[in-house]
N, C-alpha and C positions, 0 to 999 in steps of 0.2 A: 504494499500499499504505500503511497505516495502521496503526501496533503502539501498545500502551502500553508504559509502562518497563517493565513486567512481561515483557511479551513480548520486548522489546529485548534480556534478559538473554538470549535463548537464542543471540545472535548475539555472543557475547564471544569466539570464538576457540578454546574448549575443545573444541569438536566440529568436527573437521576436514572433516566434510561442509557445513559451513553456513558461509555468508560471513560476515566480521566487520563490524559494523555500529557506527556514532556518533552519538548525536542533539546537534546542535548548532543552539539557538535554533528548536526545533522541527522540524527536518528532519532525516532520516535519510541518513546518506552511508555508502556501501560502501568500507571503508579495507582490504580483502582484500588489495589489491594492495602494501599496505605490512605484511603479514605480520610483517616482523622488527620493526617499530615496536610494533605495536597487538596482535600475538598473544602467547601465552602465553610470559613472559620477556622480552617487549620491554620498551624503556624507559617505552611509553605504554600498555601493555595495560591498566592500571587504567581507562582511558578506555573499553575496548572493551564493547560490550553495554549502555552507559549514556547518558546526558546528560551530556556533559561542559563544557556551555555555560560554567558559573561557573569551574571549574577552568582552563579556557583563559582567561578574563577576566581572571583573577587570577594566571595562570601558575603556577599551583599544582599539585602531585601529592599533596595531602594527600586522604585519602578523603572527607572531610566537604565539600570542596568541589567533588566531581564529582555535582554534581547541575543540575537546570534552572534553578533558581531566579537570579533577576537582582535581585532584592532588595537594596537597599543598596550596588550597585555604582557606583563614581565613573565620571564621564565618560570619564577615563582608561581605566578598566577597560572599560567599553564599546567605547572605540575598539579597543583591543586584541582584544576578541571579533570586533569587523566585519574586523580584519585576519586573523585566523584564519579566519574564516567566508569571504573571499574565497580564502585558501591551498586551503580544502578544495573550494571551488567549482571552481577552476583543476585540481584534481589527482583528485578524486573524483567518481562519479556519486551524484546523489540519487535513491534508491529509495524513499522514503516520506516520512511525517511523523508524527510523535509525537501521540498522543491524549491526553486526560485520563482 
């Protein structure tokens, strides 16, 4: 499955009949099993239905960082993102990829 960022927004947890997806480095993870974290009211709900790559790399919960751009990130931040990516791979199924 390939989704655009606009299509990914449908999977933000607000519609209980749909899964919750998060984009990380071009891949889409189904995080529905962690609804308490990523669903509405959850501590990471702002990542749901979005590409959270930059925010994860910066360990940020600022809206402006919840984007896919990795431009200007330090080596340390890219390493942090790689760690997050490994955690996501271990816990959640990859269901697709993000298209431009």
